[in-house]
C-alpha positions in Angstrom: 94.5 154.2 379.3 97.0 154.7 382.0 94.4 157.6 383.4 91.1 154.7 383.8 93.6 152.0 385.3 94.6 155.2 387.7 90.9 156.4 388.4 90.4 151.9 388.5 92.9 152.0 392.2 91.3 154.8 393.7 87.8 153.4 392.6 88.9 150.2 394.5 90.3 151.8 397.4 87.8 154.8 397.2 84.6 152.6 396.1 81.6 155.5 398.2 83.3 158.7 395.8 81.0 159.2 393.3 83.5 161.8 391.2 85.5 159.4 391.3 83.2 156.6 390.0 81.7 159.4 387.4 85.7 160.1 385.7 86.0 155.9 386.5 82.9 155.8 383.9 84.2 158.1 381.7 87.0 156.9 381.5 86.7 153.3 381.1 84.0 154.1 377.9 86.7 156.1 376.2 88.8 152.8 376.3 85.0 150.9 375.2 85.5 148.2 378.3 81.6 147.8 378.9 82.2 145.6 381.9 83.7 147.6 383.2 82.0 150.4 382.7 79.0 148.8 383.9 80.4 147.4 387.1 80.9 151.3 387.9 77.1 151.7 387.2 76.1 149.5 389.1 77.7 151.2 392.2 76.8 154.0 391.0 73.2 153.4 391.2 74.0 151.0 394.1 74.8 154.4 396.5 72.1 157.0 395.0 69.8 153.4 395.8 71.1 153.6 399.7 70.4 157.4 400.4 74.1 157.9 400.1 75.4 161.8 399.9 76.0 162.1 396.5 77.6 165.3 396.4 77.4 167.4 393.1 74.7 164.7 392.3 72.3 164.8 395.0 69.3 166.6 393.1 70.2 165.5 389.6 68.5 162.2 388.2 71.5 161.7 385.3 75.3 161.8 385.1 77.5 162.2 382.0 78.9 159.1 381.2 80.8 160.0 378.0 82.4 162.8 376.5 83.4 162.1 372.8 85.6 165.1 370.9 84.8 165.5 367.1 87.3 167.1 364.8 85.9 170.2 364.2 86.4 171.3 367.9 82.8 170.5 369.1 81.8 168.1 371.8 79.0 165.8 372.3 78.2 164.5 375.8 76.3 161.2 376.5 74.5 161.5 379.3 72.7 158.8 381.2 69.9 158.9 383.4 69.6 156.9 386.7 66.2 155.5 386.2 64.4 155.7 382.7 60.8 154.7 384.3 60.7 158.3 386.5 60.5 161.7 385.4 61.5 162.7 383.2 62.0 160.0 381.2 65.6 159.9 379.6 67.4 156.3 379.1 70.2 158.8 377.3 70.7 162.4 376.1 73.1 163.7 373.7 74.1 166.9 373.2 76.1 168.5 370.2 78.1 171.0 372.1 80.0 174.0 369.0 83.7 174.9 370.7 82.3 177.9 371.9 80.2 175.9 374.7 76.3 176.4 372.6 74.5 173.1 372.6 73.5 173.0 368.6 71.9 170.0 368.9 70.0 167.9 371.8 68.7 164.6 371.5 67.2 162.2 373.4 66.2 158.2 374.1 63.3 158.6 376.1 61.1 155.5 378.2 57.4 156.5 377.2 55.1 154.5 379.7 51.5 154.8 377.8 52.3 153.2 374.4 54.7 150.4 376.2 51.0 149.5 378.0 49.0 149.6 374.3 52.0 148.2 372.8 51.9 144.7 375.5 48.0 145.0 375.6 48.2 144.5 371.7 50.3 141.5 372.3 48.4 140.2 375.8 49.2 136.5 376.2 52.2 136.5 373.9 55.6 135.2 374.7 57.7 137.9 375.8 54.7 140.0 375.7 55.6 142.1 379.4 58.4 142.6 378.2 57.8 145.4 375.5 59.0 148.5 376.4 58.6 151.5 374.2 61.8 153.9 373.8 61.3 157.3 371.2 64.5 158.7 370.1 63.5 162.4 369.6 65.3 165.8 369.0 64.7 168.8 370.3 64.7 171.5 368.1 67.1 174.7 369.3 67.5 178.5 367.5 68.4 181.0 369.6 69.4 179.0 372.0 65.2 177.7 372.4 63.6 174.5 371.9 61.3 175.7 369.6 60.1 172.0 368.6 60.7 168.2 369.1 61.1 166.1 365.9 60.8 162.0 367.3 62.6 160.2 364.5 62.8 156.9 365.7 60.3 154.0 367.8 62.3 151.4 369.5 59.9 148.7 371.4 63.2 147.4 373.3 65.7 149.3 375.1 68.7 149.4 373.2 72.3 149.0 374.9 74.3 151.4 375.2 76.2 151.4 372.1 73.1 151.1 369.7 72.4 154.5 371.7 75.4 156.1 370.9 75.5 154.7 367.3 71.6 156.2 367.3 72.8 159.4 368.2 75.9 159.9 365.7 73.7 159.2 362.9 70.7 161.6 363.9 73.9 164.2 364.1 75.8 163.6 360.9 73.0 162.9 359.3 69.2 164.6 360.8 66.1 161.6 359.6 63.2 162.7 358.5 61.2 163.0 361.4 57.2 160.5 362.1 56.6 162.7 364.6 57.1 166.7 365.1 55.4 169.1 367.5 56.1 173.0 368.0 56.5 173.9 371.1 55.3 177.1 372.1 57.0 180.0 373.8 55.9 181.4 377.2 
């Protein structure tokens, strides 16, 4: 709590410090301070949209929103993307990393533009039709450090909140669901 409060004070004094904003997001997220997290993310996105130099993030499409240590010593990194409607069409990812630094699981909540258009067309003219957005919960199955398969576990028709997405990730990590679609990745 003390660290988060100090980072919040730092961010008040240095509102354009990108790394300070990211650390503030992570510290406040760990304390479930949702309103503060939203304000810091909005500020980070505002700096990016304004074309401000973002040391360490200039060419990045995402930032680490939260780090969660598990009882077995592994770590889950929850990453948020700046724009889910641009390549690579992701809203959030979660990676489970072993204590020795190896990625064990990689999940993504991704926006699907084609499925969104199809879903909107099916309910065109109805109230709320334009608000439909299709998101897919997927896992990039890893073997020997390489992605060998993509499993799609769930389809959502609106953008879930971060809390909902985090719960979906944690549930899928604890108990991998049966895929609704599975596709092998060809190795080159």
